[in-house]
MDTraj code that builds the backbone (N, CA, C; nanometers):
import mdtraj as md
import numpy as np

residues = "UNK UNK UNK UNK UNK UNK UNK UNK UNK UNK UNK UNK UNK UNK UNK UNK UNK UNK UNK UNK UNK UNK UNK UNK UNK UNK UNK UNK UNK UNK UNK UNK UNK UNK UNK UNK UNK UNK UNK UNK UNK UNK UNK UNK UNK UNK UNK UNK UNK UNK UNK UNK UNK UNK UNK UNK UNK UNK UNK UNK UNK UNK UNK UNK UNK UNK UNK UNK UNK UNK UNK UNK UNK UNK UNK UNK UNK UNK UNK UNK UNK UNK UNK UNK UNK UNK UNK UNK UNK UNK UNK UNK UNK UNK UNK UNK UNK UNK UNK UNK UNK UNK UNK UNK UNK UNK UNK UNK UNK UNK UNK UNK UNK UNK UNK UNK UNK UNK UNK UNK UNK UNK UNK UNK UNK UNK UNK UNK UNK UNK UNK UNK UNK UNK UNK UNK UNK UNK UNK UNK UNK UNK UNK UNK UNK UNK UNK UNK UNK UNK UNK UNK UNK UNK UNK UNK UNK UNK UNK UNK UNK UNK UNK UNK UNK UNK UNK UNK UNK UNK UNK UNK UNK UNK UNK UNK UNK UNK".split()
xyz = np.array([
    [1.6811, 0.5685, 1.1201],
    [1.6204, 0.5058, 1.2349],
    [1.4732, 0.4746, 1.2074],
    [1.4280, 0.3651, 1.2625],
    [1.2883, 0.3233, 1.2528],
    [1.2164, 0.3675, 1.3806],
    [1.0948, 0.4181, 1.3643],
    [1.0180, 0.4614, 1.4815],
    [0.9706, 0.3416, 1.5637],
    [0.9779, 0.3552, 1.6950],
    [0.9256, 0.2538, 1.7873],
    [0.7754, 0.2721, 1.8031],
    [0.7114, 0.1780, 1.8711],
    [0.5676, 0.1884, 1.8958],
    [0.5330, 0.3172, 1.9712],
    [0.6090, 0.3496, 2.0750],
    [0.5823, 0.4718, 2.1510],
    [0.5981, 0.5959, 2.0632],
    [0.6998, 0.5934, 1.9787],
    [0.7242, 0.7099, 1.8919],
    [0.6155, 0.7217, 1.7857],
    [0.5675, 0.6099, 1.7334],
    [0.4563, 0.6140, 1.6363],
    [0.3346, 0.6776, 1.7036],
    [0.3049, 0.6369, 1.8260],
    [0.1923, 0.6949, 1.9000],
    [0.2116, 0.8454, 1.9220],
    [0.3337, 0.8872, 1.9536],
    [0.3618, 1.0308, 1.9712],
    [0.3363, 1.1074, 1.8417],
    [0.3798, 1.0502, 1.7287],
    [0.3628, 1.1169, 1.5988],
    [0.2154, 1.1211, 1.5585],
    [0.1395, 1.0184, 1.5945],
    [-0.0052, 1.0197, 1.5696],
    [-0.0694, 1.1305, 1.6528],
    [-0.0279, 1.1417, 1.7783],
    [-0.0801, 1.2470, 1.8666],
    [-0.0492, 1.3859, 1.8109],
    [0.0703, 1.4031, 1.7530],
    [0.1104, 1.5316, 1.6949],
    [0.0427, 1.5570, 1.5595],
    [-0.0091, 1.4516, 1.4966],
    [-0.0727, 1.4661, 1.3661],
    [0.0222, 1.4513, 1.2489],
    [0.1473, 1.4129, 1.2731],
    [0.2413, 1.3951, 1.1621],
    [0.2256, 1.2576, 1.0971],
    [0.1619, 1.1650, 1.1676],
    [0.1215, 1.0355, 1.1111],
    [-0.0278, 1.0211, 1.1361],
    [-0.1014, 0.9889, 1.0316],
    [-0.2454, 0.9640, 1.0433],
    [-0.2737, 0.8259, 0.9875],
    [-0.3463, 0.7457, 1.0616],
    [-0.3891, 0.6121, 1.0184],
    [-0.5371, 0.6017, 1.0506],
    [-0.6199, 0.5817, 0.9465],
    [-0.7653, 0.5717, 0.9654],
    [-0.8188, 0.4478, 0.8949],
    [-0.8849, 0.3577, 0.9628],
    [-0.9061, 0.3595, 1.1081],
    [-0.7794, 0.3171, 1.1813],
    [-0.7599, 0.3713, 1.3001],
    [-0.6479, 0.3326, 1.3849],
    [-0.6998, 0.2385, 1.4915],
    [-0.6323, 0.1248, 1.5074],
    [-0.6658, 0.0283, 1.6124],
    [-0.5390, -0.0006, 1.6906],
    [-0.5423, 0.0279, 1.8170],
    [-0.4238, 0.0128, 1.9032],
    [-0.3648, -0.1277, 1.8948],
    [-0.4505, -0.2289, 1.8820],
    [-0.4012, -0.3671, 1.8787],
    [-0.3215, -0.3993, 1.7519],
    [-0.3259, -0.3119, 1.6525],
    [-0.2504, -0.3323, 1.5284],
    [-0.1107, -0.2725, 1.5354],
    [-0.0814, -0.2025, 1.6453],
    [0.0500, -0.1421, 1.6628],
    [0.1471, -0.2459, 1.7147],
    [0.2533, -0.2687, 1.6379],
    [0.3580, -0.3614, 1.6795],
    [0.4702, -0.2864, 1.7484],
    [0.5764, -0.3548, 1.7767],
    [0.6914, -0.2963, 1.8447],
    [0.7505, -0.1792, 1.7662],
    [0.7544, -0.1930, 1.6348],
    [0.8098, -0.0869, 1.5509],
    [0.7388, -0.0820, 1.4151],
    [0.6091, -0.1125, 1.4143],
    [0.5332, -0.1120, 1.2892],
    [0.3843, -0.1048, 1.3204],
    [0.3066, -0.0864, 1.2145],
    [0.1608, -0.0863, 1.2279],
    [0.1043, -0.1800, 1.1219],
    [0.0213, -0.2766, 1.1628],
    [-0.0381, -0.3731, 1.0705],
    [-0.1500, -0.3098, 0.9891],
    [-0.1469, -0.3335, 0.8578],
    [-0.2538, -0.2882, 0.7695],
    [-0.3249, -0.4105, 0.7113],
    [-0.4464, -0.3877, 0.6619],
    [-0.5350, -0.4960, 0.6215],
    [-0.5784, -0.4815, 0.4762],
    [-0.6104, -0.5940, 0.4153],
    [-0.6525, -0.5962, 0.2758],
    [-0.7937, -0.5413, 0.2628],
    [-0.8090, -0.4408, 0.1788],
    [-0.9412, -0.3865, 0.1497],
    [-1.0208, -0.4834, 0.0636],
    [-1.1477, -0.4515, 0.0394],
    [-1.2359, -0.5438, -0.0328],
    [-1.2211, -0.5378, -0.1842],
    [-1.1463, -0.4403, -0.2365],
    [-1.1347, -0.4239, -0.3810],
    [-1.0046, -0.4811, -0.4350],
    [-1.0159, -0.5587, -0.5428],
    [-0.9014, -0.6088, -0.6193],
    [-0.9212, -0.5670, -0.7640],
    [-0.8132, -0.5742, -0.8407],
    [-0.8218, -0.5468, -0.9834],
    [-0.7157, -0.6285, -1.0551],
    [-0.7410, -0.6554, -1.1818],
    [-0.6424, -0.7171, -1.2706],
    [-0.6385, -0.6351, -1.3990],
    [-0.5264, -0.6431, -1.4675],
    [-0.5145, -0.5739, -1.5958],
    [-0.5951, -0.6475, -1.7018],
    [-0.6558, -0.5706, -1.7916],
    [-0.7360, -0.6282, -1.9003],
    [-0.6505, -0.7081, -1.9973],
    [-0.5330, -0.6587, -2.0263],
    [-0.4445, -0.7254, -2.1229],
    [-0.3358, -0.8030, -2.0512],
    [-0.2993, -0.9187, -2.1065],
    [-0.1922, -0.9998, -2.0488],
    [-0.0564, -0.9366, -2.0752],
    [-0.0431, -0.8680, -2.1886],
    [0.0818, -0.8002, -2.2209],
    [0.0631, -0.6515, -2.1886],
    [0.1440, -0.6021, -2.0968],
    [0.1358, -0.4621, -2.0569],
    [0.2403, -0.3818, -2.1338],
    [0.2099, -0.2556, -2.1596],
    [0.2995, -0.1676, -2.2339],
    [0.3271, -0.0450, -2.1464],
    [0.4541, -0.0226, -2.1130],
    [0.4912, 0.0867, -2.0230],
    [0.4570, 0.2247, -2.0795],
    [0.4410, 0.2368, -2.2105],
    [0.4088, 0.3666, -2.2709],
    [0.2588, 0.3896, -2.2866],
    [0.1781, 0.2882, -2.2567],
    [0.0337, 0.3005, -2.2734],
    [-0.0377, 0.2989, -2.1381],
    [-0.1597, 0.3519, -2.1377],
    [-0.2437, 0.3442, -2.0183],
    [-0.3065, 0.2045, -2.0158],
    [-0.2529, 0.1175, -1.9346],
    [-0.3021, -0.0187, -1.9209],
    [-0.4215, -0.0175, -1.8268],
    [-0.5388, -0.0514, -1.8799],
    [-0.6616, -0.0421, -1.8004],
    [-0.6823, -0.1668, -1.7155],
    [-0.7556, -0.1471, -1.6057],
    [-0.7811, -0.2566, -1.5122],
    [-0.9307, -0.2822, -1.4999],
    [-0.9626, -0.4034, -1.4575],
    [-1.0997, -0.4412, -1.4229],
    [-1.1027, -0.4691, -1.2739],
    [-1.1862, -0.3959, -1.2020],
    [-1.1960, -0.4116, -1.0577],
    [-1.3103, -0.5020, -1.0183],
    [-1.2968, -0.5627, -0.9014],
    [-1.4021, -0.6470, -0.8454],
    [-1.3855, -0.6519, -0.6942],
    [-1.4911, -0.6933, -0.6264],
    [-1.4859, -0.7064, -0.4812],
    [-1.4556, -0.8504, -0.4419],
    [-1.3807, -0.8646, -0.3362],
    [-1.3523, -0.9974, -0.2817],
    [-1.4807, -1.0471, -0.2165],
    [-1.5322, -1.1648, -0.2586],
    [-1.6549, -1.2141, -0.1960],
    [-1.6323, -1.2560, -0.0507],
    [-1.7403, -1.2676, 0.0220],
    [-1.7342, -1.3045, 0.1643],
    [-1.6584, -1.4358, 0.1850],
    [-1.6754, -1.5301, 0.0911],
    [-1.6086, -1.6606, 0.1033],
    [-1.4621, -1.6558, 0.0603],
    [-1.4124, -1.5365, 0.0253],
    [-1.2733, -1.5210, -0.0144],
    [-1.2548, -1.5321, -0.1644],
    [-1.1329, -1.5138, -0.2067],
    [-1.0974, -1.5198, -0.3484],
    [-0.9642, -1.5917, -0.3607],
    [-0.9541, -1.6836, -0.4571],
    [-0.8312, -1.7598, -0.4757],
    [-0.7410, -1.6889, -0.5766],
    [-0.6257, -1.6429, -0.5272],
    [-0.5241, -1.5848, -0.6149],
    [-0.4573, -1.6962, -0.6929],
    [-0.4230, -1.6674, -0.8171],
    [-0.3556, -1.7648, -0.9025],
    [-0.2144, -1.7161, -0.9361],
    [-0.1173, -1.8073, -0.9429],
    [0.0177, -1.7682, -0.9847],
    [0.0151, -1.7100, -1.1273],
    [0.1179, -1.6367, -1.1608],
    [0.1352, -1.5771, -1.2942],
    [0.0297, -1.4722, -1.3271],
    [-0.0324, -1.4161, -1.2259],
    [-0.1274, -1.3069, -1.2452],
    [-0.0926, -1.1971, -1.1453],
    [-0.0890, -1.0744, -1.1942],
    [-0.0669, -0.9606, -1.1062],
    [-0.2024, -0.9064, -1.0634],
    [-0.2241, -0.9017, -0.9341],
    [-0.3468, -0.8453, -0.8773],
    [-0.3113, -0.7126, -0.8120],
    [-0.3947, -0.6153, -0.8304],
    [-0.3794, -0.4896, -0.7580],
    [-0.4813, -0.4909, -0.6456],
    [-0.4334, -0.4730, -0.5252],
    [-0.5198, -0.4663, -0.4084],
    [-0.5052, -0.3297, -0.3450],
    [-0.5700, -0.3116, -0.2319],
    [-0.5651, -0.1841, -0.1623],
    [-0.5767, -0.2091, -0.0128],
    [-0.5118, -0.1237, 0.0650],
    [-0.5250, -0.1359, 0.2096],
    [-0.6588, -0.0781, 0.2547],
    [-0.7115, -0.1318, 0.3628],
    [-0.8307, -0.0742, 0.4253],
    [-0.7967, 0.0617, 0.4852],
    [-0.6743, 0.0745, 0.5305],
    [-0.6315, 0.1942, 0.6022],
    [-0.5901, 0.3065, 0.5069],
    [-0.6395, 0.4239, 0.5368],
    [-0.5945, 0.5472, 0.4749],
    [-0.4840, 0.6011, 0.5651],
    [-0.3725, 0.6438, 0.5061],
    [-0.2630, 0.6955, 0.5875],
    [-0.2139, 0.8298, 0.5353],
    [-0.1597, 0.9068, 0.6253],
    [-0.0881, 1.0292, 0.5909],
    [0.0422, 1.0283, 0.6690],
    [0.1493, 1.0692, 0.6015],
    [0.2798, 1.0743, 0.6653],
    [0.3440, 1.2067, 0.6279],
    [0.3581, 1.2969, 0.7253],
    [0.4029, 1.4329, 0.6965],
    [0.5474, 1.4619, 0.7357],
    [0.6118, 1.3722, 0.8110],
    [0.7493, 1.3984, 0.8549],
    [0.8417, 1.2778, 0.8439],
    [0.7887, 1.1635, 0.8022],
    [0.8670, 1.0403, 0.7985],
    [0.8478, 0.9695, 0.6655],
    [0.9392, 0.8778, 0.6356],
    [0.9266, 0.7963, 0.5151],
    [0.8595, 0.6651, 0.5539],
    [0.7385, 0.6394, 0.5004],
    [0.6704, 0.5139, 0.5319],
    [0.7151, 0.4020, 0.4370],
    [0.7406, 0.2865, 0.4909],
    [0.7699, 0.1665, 0.4113],
    [0.6599, 0.0653, 0.4403],
    [0.6093, 0.0022, 0.3364],
    [0.5098, -0.1033, 0.3516],
    [0.5763, -0.2366, 0.3195],
    [0.5746, -0.3253, 0.4133],
    [0.6311, -0.4589, 0.3949],
    [0.5241, -0.5629, 0.4228],
    [0.5389, -0.6798, 0.3636],
    [0.4475, -0.7893, 0.3926],
    [0.4719, -0.8428, 0.5325],
    [0.3688, -0.8953, 0.5925],
    [0.3836, -0.9622, 0.7205],
    [0.4464, -1.0995, 0.6964],
    [0.5164, -1.1521, 0.7938],
    [0.5778, -1.2834, 0.7761],
    [0.4713, -1.3901, 0.7512],
    [0.3555, -1.3762, 0.8147],
    [0.2471, -1.4734, 0.7930],
    [0.1958, -1.4682, 0.6493],
    [0.1968, -1.3503, 0.5895],
    [0.1565, -1.3347, 0.4495],
    [0.2603, -1.4016, 0.3599],
    [0.3864, -1.3739, 0.3838],
    [0.4943, -1.4338, 0.3057],
    [0.4967, -1.5851, 0.3163],
    [0.4626, -1.6383, 0.4320],
    [0.4633, -1.7840, 0.4510],
    [0.3476, -1.8530, 0.3801],
    [0.2527, -1.7719, 0.3311],
    [0.1475, -1.8252, 0.2436],
    [0.1879, -1.8120, 0.0959],
    [0.3066, -1.7586, 0.0715],
    [0.3549, -1.7415, -0.0654],
    [0.3014, -1.6169, -0.1334],
    [0.2550, -1.5198, -0.0543],
    [0.1978, -1.3974, -0.1096],
    [0.2998, -1.2845, -0.0998],
    [0.3263, -1.2189, -0.2128],
    [0.4041, -1.0951, -0.2159],
    [0.3047, -0.9813, -0.2292],
    [0.3247, -0.8730, -0.1515],
    [0.2282, -0.7630, -0.1576],
    [0.2776, -0.6437, -0.2386],
    [0.4059, -0.6444, -0.2755],
    [0.4524, -0.5401, -0.3662],
    [0.5685, -0.5903, -0.4497],
    [0.5673, -0.5474, -0.5751],
    [0.6742, -0.5855, -0.6664],
    [0.7983, -0.5011, -0.6381],
    [0.7805, -0.3696, -0.6331],
    [0.8929, -0.2805, -0.6044],
    [0.8505, -0.1567, -0.5271],
    [0.7235, -0.1357, -0.5089],
    [0.6746, -0.0077, -0.4561],
    [0.6432, -0.0122, -0.3079],
    [0.7417, -0.0472, -0.2259],
    [0.7183, -0.0553, -0.0826],
    [0.7436, 0.0728, -0.0071],
    [0.8029, 0.1718, -0.0740],
    [0.8364, 0.2970, -0.0065],
    [0.7386, 0.4060, -0.0470],
    [0.6901, 0.4786, 0.0507],
    [0.6085, 0.5960, 0.0231],
    [0.6940, 0.7205, 0.0353],
    [0.6408, 0.8317, -0.0069],
    [0.7106, 0.9592, 0.0057],
    [0.6562, 1.0363, 0.1248],
    [0.7400, 1.1232, 0.1810],
    [0.6921, 1.2133, 0.2840],
    [0.5829, 1.2983, 0.2197],
    [0.4676, 1.3027, 0.2829],
    [0.3539, 1.3745, 0.2261],
    [0.2564, 1.2843, 0.1534],
    [0.2816, 1.1531, 0.1503],
    [0.1857, 1.0601, 0.0880],
    [0.0614, 1.0542, 0.1750],
    [-0.0552, 1.0760, 0.1135],
    [-0.1826, 1.0784, 0.1855],
    [-0.2841, 0.9969, 0.1067],
    [-0.2988, 0.8697, 0.1379],
    [-0.3890, 0.7846, 0.0611],
    [-0.3908, 0.6441, 0.1214],
    [-0.4719, 0.5586, 0.0620],
    [-0.4597, 0.4152, 0.0860],
    [-0.3395, 0.3677, 0.0041],
    [-0.2958, 0.2469, 0.0277],
    [-0.1806, 0.1921, -0.0443],
    [-0.2294, 0.0907, -0.1464],
    [-0.1910, 0.1096, -0.2725],
    [-0.2172, 0.0075, -0.3735],
    [-0.1112, -0.1005, -0.3583],
    [-0.1544, -0.2244, -0.3580],
    [-0.0670, -0.3403, -0.3411],
    [-0.0492, -0.4086, -0.4756],
    [0.0721, -0.4496, -0.5070],
    [0.0981, -0.5295, -0.6279],
    [0.1130, -0.6744, -0.5825],
    [0.0030, -0.7480, -0.5843],
    [-0.0033, -0.8795, -0.5212],
    [0.0250, -0.9906, -0.6231],
    [0.1124, -1.0817, -0.5838],
    [0.1370, -1.2029, -0.6615],
    [0.1527, -1.3179, -0.5624],
    [0.1459, -1.4411, -0.6137],
    [0.1539, -1.5568, -0.5240],
    [0.2325, -1.6702, -0.5884],
    [0.2911, -1.7537, -0.5033],
    [0.3713, -1.8665, -0.5482],
    [0.2859, -1.9868, -0.5870],
    [0.1707, -2.0007, -0.5241],
    [0.0775, -2.1093, -0.5537],
    [-0.0625, -2.0570, -0.5235],
    [-0.1671, -2.1251, -0.5688],
    [-0.3024, -2.0751, -0.5397],
    [-0.3232, -2.0585, -0.3890],
    [-0.3846, -1.9468, -0.3514],
    [-0.4087, -1.9194, -0.2096],
    [-0.5350, -1.8336, -0.1971],
    [-0.6198, -1.8710, -0.1025],
    [-0.7444, -1.7969, -0.0794],
    [-0.7166, -1.6803, 0.0164],
    [-0.7626, -1.5622, -0.0247],
    [-0.7471, -1.4426, 0.0573],
    [-0.8838, -1.3861, 0.0919],
    [-0.8872, -1.2989, 0.1916],
    [-1.0127, -1.2432, 0.2407],
    [-0.9981, -1.0937, 0.2657],
    [-1.1027, -1.0204, 0.2386],
    [-1.1060, -0.8785, 0.2734],
    [-1.0933, -0.8669, 0.4250],
    [-1.0139, -0.7730, 0.4702],
    [-0.9957, -0.7512, 0.6131],
    [-0.8819, -0.8293, 0.6752],
    [-0.8217, -0.9214, 0.6000],
    [-0.7115, -0.9986, 0.6579],
    [-0.5871, -0.9105, 0.6729],
    [-0.5057, -0.9342, 0.7775],
    [-0.3797, -0.8613, 0.7875],
    [-0.2960, -0.8925, 0.6633],
    [-0.2400, -0.7899, 0.6010],
    [-0.1690, -0.8109, 0.4742],
    [-0.0270, -0.7554, 0.4778],
    [-0.0042, -0.6524, 0.5590],
    [0.1285, -0.5911, 0.5622],
    [0.1483, -0.5092, 0.6872],
    [0.2637, -0.4442, 0.6924],
    [0.2937, -0.3584, 0.8062],
    [0.3671, -0.2339, 0.7586],
    [0.3278, -0.1219, 0.8152],
    [0.3944, 0.0048, 0.7856],
    [0.5056, 0.0273, 0.8866],
    [0.6202, 0.0663, 0.8346],
    [0.7366, 0.0998, 0.9153],
    [0.7717, 0.2440, 0.8807],
    [0.8025, 0.3239, 0.9791],
    [0.8310, 0.4661, 0.9573],
    [0.9770, 0.4973, 0.9858],
    [1.0422, 0.5617, 0.8887],
    [1.1826, 0.5999, 0.9011],
    [1.1955, 0.7504, 0.9203],
    [1.2937, 0.7899, 1.0004],
    [1.3249, 0.9307, 1.0212],
    [1.3914, 0.9838, 0.8946],
    [1.3585, 1.1085, 0.8591],
    [1.4172, 1.1753, 0.7430],
    [1.5273, 1.2685, 0.7914],
    [1.6411, 1.2657, 0.7244],
    [1.7514, 1.3556, 0.7571],
    [1.7395, 1.4796, 0.6695],
    [1.7246, 1.5956, 0.7297],
    [1.7166, 1.7208, 0.6551],
    [1.5729, 1.7651, 0.6307],
    [1.5605, 1.8876, 0.5833],
    [1.4290, 1.9456, 0.5555],
    [1.3750, 1.8959, 0.4222],
    [1.2443, 1.8883, 0.4121],
    [1.1767, 1.8476, 0.2888],
    [1.1446, 1.9737, 0.2092],
    [1.1840, 1.9764, 0.0834],
    [1.1529, 2.0916, -0.0015],
    [1.0093, 2.0851, -0.0534],
    [0.9679, 1.9652, -0.1023],
    [0.8338, 1.9508, -0.1585],
    [0.7717, 1.8207, -0.1100],
    [0.6650, 1.8314, -0.0332],
    [0.5931, 1.7118, 0.0111],
    [0.5183, 1.6504, -0.1073],
    [0.5040, 1.5185, -0.1047],
    [0.4394, 1.4490, -0.2162],
    [0.3006, 1.5053, -0.2468],
    [0.2227, 1.5316, -0.1438],
    [0.0848, 1.5780, -0.1649],
    [0.0766, 1.7221, -0.2164],
    [0.1905, 1.7898, -0.2284],
    [0.1901, 1.9251, -0.2848],
    [0.2535, 1.9307, -0.4233],
    [0.3035, 1.8173, -0.4726],
    [0.3651, 1.8132, -0.6048],
    [0.2575, 1.8183, -0.7131],
    [0.2741, 1.9052, -0.8081],
    [0.1752, 1.9165, -0.9156],
    [0.1762, 1.7954, -1.0080],
    [0.2876, 1.7259, -1.0157],
    [0.2975, 1.6100, -1.1054],
    [0.2869, 1.4760, -1.0320],
    [0.2416, 1.4764, -0.9068],
    [0.2263, 1.3513, -0.8318],
    [0.1165, 1.2662, -0.8958],
    [0.1501, 1.1436, -0.9344],
    [0.0580, 1.0592, -1.0111],
    [-0.0419, 0.9826, -0.9242],
    [-0.0150, 0.9706, -0.7960],
    [-0.1003, 0.8881, -0.7105],
    [-0.1533, 0.9696, -0.5928],
    [-0.1994, 1.0883, -0.6217],
    [-0.2392, 1.1833, -0.5188],
    [-0.3897, 1.1883, -0.4935],
    [-0.4701, 1.1277, -0.5786],
    [-0.6156, 1.1345, -0.5611],
    [-0.6616, 1.0280, -0.4624],
    [-0.7169, 1.0694, -0.3476],
    [-0.7608, 0.9711, -0.2476],
    [-0.8601, 0.8705, -0.3073],
    [-0.8401, 0.7435, -0.2733],
    [-0.9243, 0.6376, -0.3272],
    [-0.9308, 0.5197, -0.2313],
    [-1.0356, 0.4412, -0.2425],
    [-1.0459, 0.3161, -0.1669],
    [-1.0311, 0.1965, -0.2610],
    [-0.9906, 0.2237, -0.3847],
    [-0.9729, 0.1183, -0.4853],
    [-0.8289, 0.1161, -0.5346],
    [-0.7842, 0.0013, -0.5853],
    [-0.6484, -0.0057, -0.6399],
    [-0.6336, 0.0884, -0.7595],
    [-0.5131, 0.1388, -0.7776],
    [-0.4830, 0.2298, -0.8879],
    [-0.3800, 0.1643, -0.9787],
    [-0.4092, 0.1643, -1.1085],
    [-0.3195, 0.1052, -1.2069],
    [-0.1929, 0.1892, -1.2219],
    [-0.0937, 0.1337, -1.2895],
    [0.0309, 0.2044, -1.3151],
    [0.0059, 0.3299, -1.3971],
    [0.0712, 0.4362, -1.3574],
    [0.0661, 0.5629, -1.4323],
    [0.1979, 0.5899, -1.5022],
    [0.2755, 0.4836, -1.5281],
    [0.4025, 0.4971, -1.5987],
    [0.3852, 0.5736, -1.7301],
    [0.2725, 0.5544, -1.7975],
    [0.2466, 0.6178, -1.9264],
    [0.2489, 0.7699, -1.9188],
    [0.2383, 0.8258, -1.8005],
    [0.2426, 0.9720, -1.7836],
    [0.3845, 1.0265, -1.7873],
    [0.4843, 0.9381, -1.7742],
    [0.6240, 0.9800, -1.7795],
    [0.6664, 1.0035, -1.9237],
    [0.7634, 1.0896, -1.9413],
    [0.8203, 1.1159, -2.0746],
    [0.9467, 1.0339, -2.0903],
    [0.9460, 0.9425, -2.1857],
    [1.0674, 0.8640, -2.2152],
    [1.0629, 0.8122, -2.3567],
])
top = md.Topology()
chain = top.add_chain()
for i, resn in enumerate(residues, 1):
    res = top.add_residue(resn, chain, resSeq=i)
    for name in ("N", "CA", "C"):
        top.add_atom(name, md.element.get_by_symbol(name[0]), res)
traj = md.Trajectory(xyz[None], top)
């Protein structure tokens, strides 16, 4: 089941969902709108290697916006810091974002129970499009979890994306053993 607006508000009141900053006008019928932070990054190398630490170069989106180009993966970040202690958060693009040809995640739209951070976005586009810091970029949807949680994400010793940040975080695939 997906949480309704009233239920999201109840969970925020209980402290099981935290959204900072929280703005009531961003609460939809069954989702919460999140916004693009001012930091973007691109990988230094055009060819990425899953076994290596692929480094990124970060930059700020200027006031006049930044034009995304096709065939480039941009890492962005949400303005909102979130914590989810009892539900599974999903981040999806807004329909208005999709209608501009912008994808906000390649495959990483689901968070884990216990995820406490901003969301790194894997941004790509179908054609050149100008984006701006602070623009609505996606929406969080919260799902009910069936059963007890043994280990919350923020308590896992091997959690790769646990350090709070306001900047995009590159892939940590290289930390896996394969």
